C-alpha positions as CSV (number, residue, x, y, z in Angstrom):
1,M,-0.1,0.4,0.0
2,A,1.3,3.5,-1.1
3,K,2.1,6.0,1.7
4,P,-0.1,8.9,2.1
5,V,1.0,12.4,0.4
6,V,2.1,15.2,2.3
7,T,2.1,18.9,1.1
8,E,3.8,21.5,3.3
9,S,0.5,23.0,4.1
10,D,-0.6,19.7,6.2
11,V,2.3,20.1,7.6
12,H,1.9,23.6,9.0
13,R,-1.5,23.2,9.7
14,A,-0.6,20.0,11.7
15,C,2.6,22.1,13.5
16,D,-0.3,24.7,14.6
17,E,-2.8,22.6,15.9
18,M,0.0,20.4,17.6
19,L,1.0,24.5,18.8
20,T,-2.3,25.2,20.6
21,Q,-2.9,21.8,22.1
22,G,0.5,22.4,23.9
23,V,2.9,19.7,22.2
24,R,5.8,20.8,20.6
25,P,5.4,19.7,16.9
26,S,8.7,16.7,16.0
27,Q,9.4,14.8,12.9
28,A,8.4,11.7,14.8
29,A,5.3,13.2,16.2
30,L,4.2,15.1,12.5
31,V,5.1,11.4,11.0
32,K,2.9,9.3,13.2
33,R,0.4,12.0,12.9
34,L,0.1,12.2,9.0
35,G,2.3,9.6,7.6
36,G,5.2,10.2,5.3
37,S,9.0,9.9,5.9
38,N,11.6,12.0,7.9
39,S,12.9,13.0,4.6
40,T,9.4,14.6,3.6
41,V,8.3,15.8,7.1
42,G,11.3,17.0,8.0
43,P,12.2,20.3,5.5
44,Y,8.3,21.2,5.9
45,L,9.0,21.1,9.8
46,K,12.5,23.7,9.0
47,T,9.9,25.8,7.0
48,W,7.2,26.2,9.4
49,N,10.1,26.6,12.4
50,Q,11.1,29.5,10.1
51,A,8.0,31.4,9.6
52,Q,7.9,30.9,13.5
53,D,10.9,33.1,14.1
54,T,9.5,35.8,11.5
55,K,6.2,36.3,13.3
56,D,8.0,36.3,16.5
57,R,10.5,38.3,15.1
58,E,7.2,40.9,13.8
59,R,5.0,40.6,16.7
60,K,8.5,41.5,19.1
61,T,6.1,40.7,22.2
62,P,6.2,38.7,24.7
63,V,5.1,34.8,24.7
64,P,2.1,34.5,27.0
65,H,2.9,32.9,30.5
66,E,0.5,30.4,29.4
67,L,1.9,30.0,26.0
68,A,5.0,29.4,27.4
69,A,4.2,26.9,29.7
70,A,2.6,25.2,26.9
71,W,6.0,25.2,25.4
72,A,8.2,24.0,28.5
73,M,5.6,21.1,29.2
74,A,5.8,20.2,25.4
75,A,9.2,19.9,25.3
76,N,9.8,18.1,28.8
77,R,7.5,15.6,27.7
78,E,9.4,15.1,24.7
79,R,12.4,15.0,26.2
80,S,10.7,12.4,28.2
81,E,9.7,10.2,25.6
82,E,13.0,10.6,23.8
83,E,14.4,10.0,27.0
84,S,12.5,6.6,27.7
85,K,13.0,5.5,24.1
86,W,16.6,6.1,24.8
87,A,16.6,4.2,27.9
88,G,14.7,1.0,26.1
89,R,16.9,1.4,23.8
90,I,20.3,1.6,25.7
91,A,18.6,-1.3,28.4
92,E,17.8,-3.3,24.5
93,Q,21.7,-2.9,23.4
94,D,22.2,-4.0,27.3
95,E,20.7,-7.2,26.7
96,Q,21.9,-7.7,23.3
97,L,25.5,-6.7,24.6
98,R,24.9,-9.5,27.8
99,E,23.8,-12.0,25.1
100,V,26.6,-11.3,22.8
101,R,28.7,-12.0,25.5
102,Q,27.1,-14.9,26.4
103,D,27.4,-16.3,22.8
104,R,31.2,-15.2,23.4
105,D,31.9,-17.1,26.3
106,S,30.1,-19.9,25.1
107,L,31.8,-20.1,21.4
108,A,34.9,-19.7,23.7
109,E,33.9,-22.8,25.8
110,R,33.0,-24.6,22.3
111,L,36.8,-23.1,20.8
112,Q,38.7,-24.5,23.6
113,A,36.2,-27.9,23.7
114,L,37.3,-28.3,19.8
115,E,41.4,-27.8,20.6
116,V,41.0,-30.3,23.1
117,A,39.1,-32.5,20.5
118,N,41.3,-31.4,18.3
119,L,44.3,-32.4,20.1
120,E,42.7,-36.1,21.0
121,L,41.9,-36.4,17.4
122,S,45.7,-35.8,16.3
123,T,46.5,-38.1,18.9
124,A,44.8,-40.7,17.4
125,R,45.5,-39.9,14.4
126,D,49.4,-40.1,15.2
127,K,48.4,-44.0,17.2
128,L,46.2,-45.0,14.0
129,A,50.0,-44.0,11.2
130,G,51.8,-45.8,14.1
131,K,49.1,-48.7,13.7
132,V,49.1,-48.7,10.5
133,E,52.4,-48.7,10.0
134,A,53.4,-51.2,11.9
135,L,50.3,-53.3,10.5
136,G,52.3,-52.6,7.2
137,R,55.8,-54.3,8.2
138,E,54.1,-56.4,9.3
139,V,52.4,-57.5,6.7
140,E,55.4,-57.3,4.6
141,V,57.3,-59.4,7.0
142,D,54.2,-61.8,6.5
143,R,54.5,-61.3,2.3
144,S,58.4,-62.4,2.5
145,E,57.7,-65.3,4.8
146,R,55.4,-66.9,2.6
147,Q,57.4,-65.7,-0.6
148,A,60.0,-68.1,1.2
149,A,57.5,-70.6,2.4
150,V,56.6,-71.1,-1.2
151,V,59.9,-71.6,-2.3
152,L,60.8,-74.1,0.7
153,A,57.8,-75.6,0.0
154,Q,58.5,-76.0,-4.1
155,D,62.0,-77.3,-3.0
156,A,60.4,-79.9,-0.4
157,K,57.7,-80.9,-3.1
158,V,60.9,-81.6,-5.4
159,E,62.8,-83.3,-2.7
160,L,59.7,-85.4,-2.0
161,G,59.3,-86.1,-5.4
162,K,63.7,-87.4,-5.6
163,A,62.7,-89.1,-2.5
164,T,59.6,-90.9,-3.5
165,Q,61.5,-92.0,-6.8
166,T,64.3,-92.9,-4.7
167,I,62.1,-94.8,-2.3
168,A,60.2,-96.3,-5.8
169,G,63.9,-98.0,-6.6
170,L,65.0,-99.0,-3.3
171,Q,61.7,-101.2,-2.7
172,S,61.9,-102.1,-6.6
173,R,65.2,-103.3,-4.9
174,V,64.4,-104.9,-2.0
175,D,61.3,-106.8,-3.6
176,D,64.2,-108.5,-6.1
177,F,66.3,-109.0,-2.9
178,Q,63.2,-110.6,-1.1
179,T,62.4,-112.4,-4.4
180,R,66.5,-114.0,-4.4
181,A,66.5,-114.3,-0.8
182,R,63.7,-116.0,-0.9
183,E,64.8,-118.5,-3.3
184,H,68.3,-118.4,-1.7
185,L,66.4,-119.4,1.6
186,A,64.9,-122.7,-0.5
187,E,68.6,-123.4,-2.2
188,K,70.4,-123.1,1.5
189,S,67.3,-125.4,2.9
190,T,68.3,-128.0,0.0
191,L,71.7,-127.5,0.8
192,E,71.3,-127.6,4.8
193,G,69.7,-131.1,3.6
194,R,71.9,-132.2,1.2
195,A,74.9,-131.2,3.7
196,A,73.4,-132.8,6.5
197,D,72.8,-136.3,4.0
198,L,76.8,-136.1,3.6
199,D,77.0,-135.5,7.1
200,K,75.5,-138.5,8.0
201,D,76.8,-140.3,5.3
202,L,80.1,-139.2,6.1
203,G,79.7,-140.5,9.3
204,R,78.8,-143.7,8.5
205,E,81.7,-144.2,6.3
206,R,83.8,-142.9,9.0
207,A,82.4,-145.5,11.5
208,A,82.5,-148.0,8.5
209,H,86.6,-147.0,8.4
210,K,87.0,-147.4,11.8
211,E,85.4,-151.3,11.6
212,T,87.0,-152.0,8.0
213,A,89.8,-150.4,6.8
214,G,90.2,-152.0,3.8
215,A,86.2,-150.5,3.0
216,L,87.8,-147.4,3.6
217,S,91.0,-148.1,0.9
218,L,88.5,-148.7,-1.8
219,S,86.1,-145.5,-0.6
220,Q,88.8,-142.8,-1.0
221,S,87.8,-141.5,-4.3
222,E,84.2,-141.7,-3.0
223,L,85.3,-139.3,0.5
224,K,87.1,-137.0,-1.8
225,S,83.8,-136.7,-4.4
226,E,82.0,-136.1,-1.4
227,Q,84.3,-133.6,0.9
228,R,84.7,-131.8,-2.6
229,A,80.8,-131.8,-3.1
230,R,80.7,-130.7,0.7
231,A,83.3,-127.9,-0.1
232,S,81.3,-126.6,-3.3
233,S,78.0,-126.6,-0.6
234,E,79.4,-124.9,2.0
235,S,80.4,-122.0,-0.7
236,R,76.9,-121.7,-2.1
237,V,75.8,-121.3,2.0
238,Q,78.7,-118.4,2.3
239,A,77.2,-116.9,-1.2
240,L,74.1,-117.2,0.2
241,E,74.4,-115.7,3.4
242,S,75.8,-112.9,1.9
243,S,73.3,-112.5,-0.3
244,L,71.3,-112.5,3.1
245,A,73.2,-109.7,4.5
246,D,72.5,-107.9,1.6
247,Y,69.2,-108.1,1.6
248,D,68.9,-106.7,5.5
249,K,71.4,-103.7,4.5
250,A,68.7,-102.6,1.6
251,V,65.9,-103.0,4.3
252,G,68.0,-100.7,6.3
253,R,68.3,-98.5,3.3
254,A,64.5,-98.8,2.6
255,A,63.3,-98.1,6.5
256,A,65.8,-94.8,6.2
257,A,64.5,-93.7,3.1
258,E,61.1,-94.4,4.1
259,A,61.7,-92.4,7.4
260,A,63.4,-89.7,5.4
261,A,59.8,-89.3,3.2
262,A,58.3,-89.2,6.1
263,E,60.2,-86.3,7.7
264,L,59.4,-84.7,3.9
265,R,55.8,-85.0,4.3
266,K,55.7,-83.5,7.3
267,Q,57.5,-80.6,6.6
268,V,55.2,-80.2,3.2
269,G,52.4,-80.6,5.8
270,M,53.8,-77.4,8.1
271,L,54.5,-75.2,5.3
272,S,51.0,-76.0,3.4
273,A,49.6,-74.6,6.8
274,M,51.8,-71.5,6.9
275,L,50.5,-71.4,3.3
276,Q,47.0,-71.1,4.5
277,P,45.6,-67.1,4.6
278,K,45.8,-66.0,7.9
279,P,42.1,-64.4,9.5
280,T,41.7,-60.8,9.6
281,K,42.6,-59.3,12.9
């Protein structure tokens, strides 16, 4: 809504009415009464004051006591109103100042709390950085250990393959030795039977030699033949015992190879366990 248009005559007429009512004209009172603004009413009030000064000089008569008293009352009333307004403004400004100070104190406390929190955050960040660095070192060590474990596992697999081949070769030799041993045992048993028979025959021959010297002279050639056969049997028995000794050595080597293979399997198991992913901390 547009403000009403205030003219100079309107301002002068209102000033005259206010003066007769004992109220001293002012910009605030005129704006409140007529509307408009200070920039509009101010110049018109100034021309009215100038006109009043001119009238006073033309009359050159003292101001009536009643009018002077009215002006004084109006001036006192206006001064009281202004003082009340200024007191109210000062009170408002004091209240605003108090609120500003409270806000300042609150902000200072918050700032101090933020500084403490920032310090704690910085400390926690440094600790976290240290933990991250330590974890990085652990990861590097773990990676190196895993790589070393992979190399060891590969070497162990190679050694296990070699050991497996060696065991297979030794097992084949053991099987051959076992077969040969069985054959030699059978042959030994046969030879021992024959040797026993020869011993019996030799005993009988010796008994017969004691009884009859003539029969002994007749059987000299047979005795030599039997002795040669017995010597051959003893040679074969010695060869068989040598084969049995070789068999025992082969069995010992096979057992040692089995033990070495078991140890390699154990190491491979440990390396496989080390290669398993570790649970996240």
